[in-house]
N, CA, C and O of each residue as an XYZ file, in Angstrom:
536
protein
N       0.883     -1.163     -0.049
C       0.074      0.040      0.032
C       0.869      1.266      0.151
O       1.560      1.547      1.130
N       0.731      1.970     -0.892
C       1.543      3.346     -1.070
C       0.741      4.465     -0.661
O      -0.423      4.569     -1.048
N       1.246      5.254      0.045
C       0.444      6.618      0.578
C       1.353      7.744     -0.078
O       2.580      7.768     -0.174
N       0.457      8.622     -0.481
C       1.094      9.807     -1.042
C       0.898     11.088     -0.069
O      -0.140     11.256      0.572
N       1.838     11.842     -0.032
C       1.785     12.985      0.546
C       1.057     14.241      0.004
O       1.232     15.347      0.516
N       0.202     14.023     -1.094
C      -0.216     14.999     -1.759
C       0.495     15.376     -3.046
O       1.341     14.657     -3.578
N       0.132     16.441     -3.467
C       0.672     17.116     -4.819
C       1.839     18.162     -4.477
O       2.512     18.718     -5.345
N       1.997     18.367     -3.024
C       3.103     19.516     -2.699
C       4.532     18.992     -3.211
O       5.070     17.897     -3.047
N       4.938     20.075     -3.848
C       6.607     19.797     -4.073
C       7.421     20.976     -3.779
O       7.167     22.068     -4.289
N       8.362     20.790     -2.996
C       9.146     21.901     -2.658
C       9.810     22.616     -4.048
O      10.252     22.023     -5.032
N       9.741     24.040     -3.822
C      10.240     24.913     -4.928
C      11.910     24.789     -4.988
O      12.553     25.836     -5.058
N      12.463     23.768     -4.965
C      13.854     23.694     -5.067
C      14.264     24.086     -6.325
O      15.437     24.446     -6.417
N      13.600     24.101     -7.284
C      13.996     24.541     -8.684
C      14.088     26.059     -8.899
O      14.673     26.546     -9.866
N      13.445     26.818     -7.895
C      13.426     28.346     -7.919
C      14.833     28.836     -7.357
O      15.133     28.516     -6.207
N      15.649     29.551     -8.074
C      16.874     29.870     -7.465
C      16.721     31.401     -7.425
O      16.359     31.940     -8.471
N      16.946     32.140     -6.380
C      16.793     33.617     -6.393
C      18.284     34.138     -6.206
O      18.988     33.900     -5.224
N      18.644     34.898     -7.327
C      19.974     35.605     -7.240
C      20.011     36.755     -6.342
O      19.002     37.207     -5.800
N      21.241     37.244     -6.185
C      21.253     38.466     -5.167
C      20.705     39.759     -5.928
O      20.178     40.675     -5.298
N      20.849     39.785     -7.257
C      20.089     40.980     -7.877
C      18.609     40.659     -7.867
O      17.862     41.629     -7.741
N      18.102     39.546     -7.970
C      16.696     39.361     -7.831
C      16.092     39.685     -6.486
O      14.955     40.138     -6.355
N      17.038     39.389     -5.357
C      16.462     39.635     -4.188
C      16.539     41.071     -3.917
O      15.763     41.572     -3.103
N      17.540     41.876     -4.626
C      17.651     43.381     -4.338
C      16.256     43.835     -5.053
O      15.494     44.543     -4.395
N      15.908     43.460     -6.342
C      14.607     43.907     -6.791
C      13.569     43.611     -6.054
O      12.748     44.525     -5.969
N      13.293     42.522     -5.419
C      12.250     42.145     -4.531
C      12.239     43.127     -3.414
O      11.177     43.668     -3.105
N      13.198     43.358     -2.871
C      13.475     44.354     -1.632
C      13.014     45.782     -2.027
O      12.320     46.534     -1.343
N      13.580     46.034     -3.371
C      13.200     47.504     -3.802
C      11.804     47.625     -3.942
O      11.239     48.695     -3.718
N      11.114     46.454     -4.348
C       9.500     46.577     -4.742
C       8.863     46.819     -3.412
O       7.964     47.648     -3.273
N       9.378     46.023     -2.343
C       8.773     46.139     -1.069
C       8.922     47.583     -0.435
O       8.027     48.223      0.117
N      10.096     47.921     -0.605
C      10.298     49.506     -0.194
C       9.353     50.412     -0.800
O       8.623     51.102     -0.088
N       9.302     50.473     -2.266
C       8.432     51.105     -2.902
C       7.038     51.121     -2.625
O       6.360     52.148     -2.589
N       6.540     49.748     -2.395
C       5.258     49.579     -2.091
C       4.887     50.135     -0.679
O       3.743     50.555     -0.507
N       5.852     50.160      0.407
C       5.553     50.761      1.451
C       5.480     52.329      1.404
O       4.722     52.998      2.107
N       6.344     52.815      0.505
C       6.355     54.241      0.209
C       5.065     54.610     -0.255
O       4.493     55.561      0.278
N       4.484     53.913     -1.271
C       3.228     54.145     -1.846
C       2.026     54.272     -0.717
O       1.213     55.191     -0.611
N       2.139     53.173      0.035
C       1.042     53.060      1.086
C       1.268     54.419      2.011
O       0.250     54.984      2.412
N       2.561     54.963      2.362
C       2.664     55.907      3.218
C       2.196     57.269      2.396
O       1.771     58.204      3.075
N       2.246     57.377      1.270
C       1.863     58.312      0.418
C       0.238     58.538      0.339
O      -0.320     59.619      0.528
N      -0.366     57.370      0.041
C      -1.800     57.242      0.177
C      -2.295     57.579      1.294
O      -3.354     58.205      1.241
N      -1.711     57.285      2.626
C      -2.097     57.769      3.866
C      -2.045     59.314      3.860
O      -3.053     59.927      4.211
N      -0.981     59.952      3.500
C      -0.674     61.307      3.576
C      -1.722     62.045      2.671
O      -2.221     63.118      3.011
N      -2.055     61.339      1.381
C      -2.830     61.957      0.608
C      -4.356     62.064      1.003
O      -5.055     62.985      0.582
N      -4.847     61.044      1.859
C      -5.975     60.969      2.488
C      -5.912     62.249      3.547
O      -6.796     63.102      3.475
N      -4.945     62.355      4.442
C      -4.879     63.623      5.129
C      -5.109     64.764      4.582
O      -5.859     65.620      5.052
N      -4.412     64.860      3.443
C      -4.527     66.295      2.595
C      -5.970     66.539      2.023
O      -6.528     67.629      1.897
N      -6.439     65.343      1.715
C      -7.737     65.312      0.916
C      -8.833     65.888      2.001
O      -9.720     66.691      1.713
N      -8.629     65.389      3.152
C      -9.463     65.581      4.453
C      -9.381     67.042      4.699
O     -10.410     67.679      4.926
N      -8.177     67.628      4.665
C      -7.771     68.995      5.142
C      -8.624     69.751      4.072
O      -9.506     70.534      4.422
N      -8.316     69.476      2.649
C      -9.081     70.258      1.771
C     -10.556     70.318      2.089
O     -11.117     71.413      2.129
N     -11.212     69.191      2.318
C     -12.638     69.123      2.581
C     -12.875     70.087      3.702
O     -13.774     70.904      3.503
N     -12.246     70.146      4.829
C     -12.372     71.050      5.854
C     -12.416     72.497      5.463
O     -13.330     73.242      5.817
N     -11.285     72.916      4.636
C     -11.210     74.184      3.851
C     -12.583     74.639      3.311
O     -13.228     75.616      3.691
N     -12.911     73.736      2.342
C     -14.085     73.960      1.494
C     -15.325     74.246      2.397
O     -16.064     75.192      2.125
N     -15.573     73.389      3.532
C     -16.640     73.574      4.266
C     -16.475     74.951      4.940
O     -17.414     75.744      5.011
N     -15.242     75.206      5.434
C     -15.078     76.625      6.285
C     -15.574     77.563      5.336
O     -16.542     78.261      5.636
N     -14.927     77.675      4.033
C     -15.421     78.539      2.918
C     -16.818     78.683      2.778
O     -17.289     79.816      2.680
N     -17.625     77.571      2.751
C     -19.049     77.589      2.692
C     -19.736     78.406      3.782
O     -20.558     79.305      3.603
N     -19.203     77.885      5.091
C     -19.816     78.549      6.240
C     -19.535     79.872      6.314
O     -20.429     80.599      6.746
N     -18.372     80.413      5.954
C     -18.066     81.798      5.981
C     -18.728     82.608      4.886
O     -18.768     83.836      4.974
N     -19.222     81.990      3.911
C     -19.972     82.707      2.863
C     -21.285     83.135      3.574
O     -21.809     84.190      3.215
N     -21.731     82.553      4.343
C     -23.101     82.874      5.230
C     -22.921     83.926      6.266
O     -23.872     84.491      6.805
N     -21.647     84.177      6.535
C     -21.576     85.011      7.627
C     -21.805     86.490      7.214
O     -21.855     86.743      6.010
N     -21.947     87.482      8.122
C     -22.167     88.811      8.010
C     -20.882     89.444      7.602
O     -19.905     89.092      8.263
N     -20.660     90.416      6.525
C     -19.730     91.040      5.985
C     -18.821     91.775      7.202
O     -17.593     91.839      7.240
N     -19.706     92.270      8.107
C     -19.116     93.278      9.186
C     -18.517     92.352     10.544
O     -18.002     92.886     11.527
N     -18.688     90.960     10.391
C     -18.198     90.260     11.414
C     -16.597     90.028     11.308
O     -16.009     89.977     10.228
N     -16.000     89.900     12.513
C     -14.491     89.676     12.651
C     -14.422     88.181     12.925
O     -15.173     87.632     13.730
N     -13.578     87.608     12.289
C     -13.309     86.030     12.350
C     -12.192     85.778     12.790
O     -11.178     86.377     12.432
N     -12.230     84.712     13.760
C     -10.812     84.348     14.383
C     -10.214     83.374     13.209
O     -10.876     82.497     12.654
N      -9.053     83.636     12.972
C      -8.257     82.722     11.934
C      -6.904     82.241     12.464
O      -6.079     83.051     12.887
N      -6.670     80.891     12.442
C      -5.549     80.355     13.041
C      -4.388     80.544     12.260
O      -4.380     79.994     11.158
N      -3.338     81.254     12.625
C      -1.934     81.424     12.064
C      -0.983     80.866     12.814
O      -0.595     81.490     13.802
N      -0.460     79.679     12.523
C       0.650     78.990     13.371
C      -0.102     78.442     14.626
O      -0.895     77.502     14.586
N       0.250     79.155     15.761
C      -0.320     78.638     17.070
C      -1.230     79.889     17.769
O      -1.508     79.929     18.967
N      -1.604     80.828     16.835
C      -2.240     82.116     17.496
C      -3.353     82.250     16.408
O      -3.278     82.042     15.197
N      -4.419     82.662     17.183
C      -5.626     83.162     16.445
C      -5.651     84.633     16.252
O      -5.583     85.353     17.248
N      -5.732     85.096     15.186
C      -5.937     86.440     14.816
C      -7.412     86.708     14.349
O      -8.022     85.819     13.756
N      -8.012     87.967     14.618
C      -9.145     88.503     14.104
C      -9.113     89.106     12.866
O      -8.224     89.946     12.727
N      -9.836     88.907     11.936
C      -9.802     89.539     10.735
C     -11.301     89.518     10.005
O     -12.237     88.791     10.339
N     -11.295     90.364      9.070
C     -12.671     90.507      8.449
C     -12.937     89.194      7.600
O     -12.040     88.470      7.169
N     -14.242     88.997      7.428
C     -14.570     87.930      6.488
C     -13.920     87.820      5.160
O     -13.579     86.729      4.702
N     -13.725     89.091      4.460
C     -13.277     89.036      3.363
C     -11.693     88.549      3.286
O     -11.240     87.774      2.443
N     -11.070     89.085      4.196
C      -9.556     88.781      4.450
C      -9.549     87.136      4.731
O      -8.686     86.413      4.234
N     -10.448     86.711      5.453
C     -10.460     85.313      5.908
C     -10.715     84.379      4.679
O     -10.070     83.349      4.485
N     -11.578     84.773      3.979
C     -12.077     84.154      2.725
C     -10.783     84.068      1.734
O     -10.554     83.016      1.137
N      -9.976     85.172      1.586
C      -8.718     85.207      0.822
C      -7.784     84.256      1.353
O      -7.221     83.473      0.588
N      -7.538     84.244      2.724
C      -6.680     83.203      3.381
C      -7.173     81.848      2.976
O      -6.375     81.055      2.479
N      -8.413     81.529      3.150
C      -8.857     80.216      2.900
C      -8.579     79.581      1.311
O      -8.138     78.452      1.097
N      -8.915     80.505      0.353
C      -8.630     80.353     -0.900
C      -7.093     80.061     -1.192
O      -6.764     79.183     -1.989
N      -6.164     80.849     -0.502
C      -4.714     80.717     -0.696
C      -4.283     79.308     -0.011
O      -3.343     78.650     -0.457
N      -5.020     78.922      1.062
C      -4.775     77.674      1.857
C      -5.325     76.623      0.795
O      -4.626     75.633      0.583
N      -6.368     76.748      0.203
C      -6.839     75.769     -0.642
C      -6.035     75.456     -1.954
O      -6.055     74.339     -2.473
N      -5.390     76.423     -2.410
C      -4.579     76.427     -3.682
C      -3.101     75.664     -3.309
O      -2.488     74.936     -4.089
N      -2.677     76.015     -1.905
C      -1.699     75.410     -1.501
C      -1.791     73.854     -1.250
O      -0.821     73.147     -1.523
N      -2.970     73.308     -0.722
C      -3.407     72.109     -0.455
C      -3.681     71.393     -1.725
O      -3.480     70.180     -1.786
N      -4.180     72.139     -2.864
C      -4.409     71.350     -4.104
C      -3.113     71.130     -4.647
O      -3.041     70.088     -5.299
N      -1.926     71.890     -4.563
C      -0.609     71.567     -5.101
C      -0.089     70.607     -4.401
O       0.630     69.838     -5.039
N      -0.262     70.344     -2.954
C       0.309     69.344     -2.122
C      -0.191     67.981     -2.674
O       0.550     67.019     -2.881
N      -1.565     68.008     -2.896
C      -2.344     66.846     -3.321
C      -1.772     66.462     -4.630
O      -1.487     65.289     -4.872
N      -1.594     67.431     -5.490
C      -1.129     67.184     -6.929
C       0.210     66.480     -6.897
O       0.439     65.520     -7.633
N       1.107     66.971     -6.024
C       2.544     66.471     -5.725
C       2.370     64.960     -5.379
O       2.830     64.038     -6.052
N       1.687     64.843     -4.306
C       1.671     63.412     -3.724
C       0.833     62.379     -4.896
O       1.107     61.182     -4.987
N       0.018     62.901     -5.564
C      -0.340     61.993     -6.643
C       0.708     61.629     -7.674
O       0.894     60.496     -8.118
N       1.407     62.789     -8.019
C       2.398     62.596     -9.010
C       3.562     61.587     -8.485
O       4.149     60.834     -9.264
N       3.822     61.638     -7.187
C       4.900     60.791     -6.521
C       4.442     59.399     -6.562
O       5.190     58.454     -6.813
N       3.111     59.298     -6.290
C       2.380     57.920     -6.188
C       2.598     57.131     -7.688
O       3.013     55.980     -7.823
N       2.197     58.082     -8.786
C       2.180     57.421    -10.140
C       3.573     57.160    -10.320
O       3.828     56.055    -10.798
N       4.590     57.950    -10.039
C       6.094     57.649    -10.389
C       6.512     56.239     -9.779
O       7.207     55.413    -10.370
N       6.055     56.117     -8.686
C       6.464     54.910     -7.813
C       5.730     53.715     -8.238
O       6.292     52.621     -8.183
N       4.610     53.819     -8.627
C       3.681     52.875     -9.361
C       4.315     52.379    -10.469
O       4.399     51.160    -10.618
N       4.870     53.308    -11.441
C       5.594     53.063    -12.671
C       6.752     52.188    -12.390
O       6.947     51.143    -13.011
N       7.540     52.641    -11.417
C       8.668     51.886    -11.094
C       8.375     50.466    -10.601
O       9.136     49.528    -10.841
N       7.351     50.360     -9.970
C       6.876     49.092     -9.243
C       6.472     48.141    -10.481
O       6.829     46.963    -10.488
N       5.743     48.679    -11.486
C       5.239     47.930    -12.615
C       6.236     47.503    -13.259
O       6.102     46.335    -13.625
N       7.448     48.129    -13.620
C       8.616     47.616    -14.199
C       9.252     46.332    -13.444
O       9.627     45.304    -14.008
N       9.301     46.613    -11.980
C       9.911     45.491    -11.277
C       8.998     44.261    -11.332
O       9.512     43.144    -11.390
N       7.720     44.408    -11.317
C       6.656     43.423    -11.331
C       6.924     42.556    -12.656
O       6.958     41.325    -12.674
N       7.102     43.373    -13.725
C       7.195     42.650    -15.035
C       8.280     41.765    -14.985
O       8.147     40.579    -15.290
N       9.454     42.303    -14.586
C      10.647     41.439    -14.471
C      10.556     40.263    -13.626
O      10.818     39.141    -14.060
N      10.168     40.501    -12.358
C       9.929     39.555    -11.431
C       8.845     38.371    -11.808
O       9.075     37.186    -11.566
N       7.836     38.762    -12.328
C       6.901     37.802    -12.745
C       7.244     36.835    -13.861
O       6.922     35.651    -13.968
N       8.025     37.657    -14.731
C       8.674     37.045    -15.921
C       9.686     35.979    -15.482
O       9.715     34.934    -16.132
N      10.470     36.130    -14.504
C      11.453     35.395    -14.021
C      10.912     34.240    -13.134
O      11.324     33.095    -13.320
N       9.920     34.548    -12.093
C       9.472     33.618    -11.137
C       8.094     33.104    -11.316
O       7.669     32.142    -10.675
N       7.234     33.911    -12.405
C       5.920     33.422    -12.666
C       5.137     33.200    -11.284
O       5.290     33.947    -10.317
N       4.350     32.180    -11.299
C       3.584     32.000    -10.001
C       4.117     31.594     -8.742
O       3.451     31.268     -7.760
N       5.512     31.641     -8.843
C       6.299     31.439     -7.434
C       6.433     32.547     -6.553
O       7.013     32.451     -5.472
N       5.828     33.773     -7.050
C       6.115     34.985     -6.412
C       4.752     35.834     -6.444
O       4.130     35.790     -7.505
N       4.276     36.522     -5.506
C       2.950     37.262     -5.333
C       3.401     38.621     -4.860
O       3.996     38.810     -3.799
N       3.037     39.649     -5.823
C       3.477     40.916     -5.740
C       2.114     42.040     -5.448
O       2.168     43.263     -5.318
N       0.990     41.186     -5.405
C      -0.035     42.018     -5.452
C      -0.428     42.350     -4.068
O      -0.366     41.537     -3.147
N      -0.930     43.852     -3.922
C      -1.504     44.069     -2.600
C      -2.939     43.356     -2.389
O      -3.766     43.096     -3.263
N      -3.013     43.122     -1.076
C      -4.410     42.488     -0.669
C      -5.563     43.405     -0.892
O      -6.698     42.997     -1.137
N      -5.174     44.867     -0.782
C      -6.507     45.671     -0.799
C      -6.817     46.092     -2.333
O      -7.817     46.777     -2.544
N      -5.977     45.697     -3.417
C      -6.032     45.903     -4.798
C      -7.106     45.095     -5.289
O      -7.375     45.089     -6.490
């Protein structure tokens, strides 16, 4: 009577060279950086949403009101018009930050795509480079 241990076969035929390991490590670092940038992007997008909501609320205020506006660690009182200008400038700055982060993400994803192509070409199904959330 012969018993079989199933179809499992060790991956003894897969050899990982130093260069391949460096590429795998680089892919992992890029992937971690993309995750960090995505988190930062969410923060910036939330900040932008808050600025837009503040602008909407302020548009309903009386023009003669003085509005406390946070500058650094200090609130200053200024007119509604000046506060709206400050909010618009802050929104422009935030849009630029969001755009920069998105550009960085795309650049890193492009590098990751090149590495994926090489690594999947060499290792096929012996390697998994896909994010669980994708």
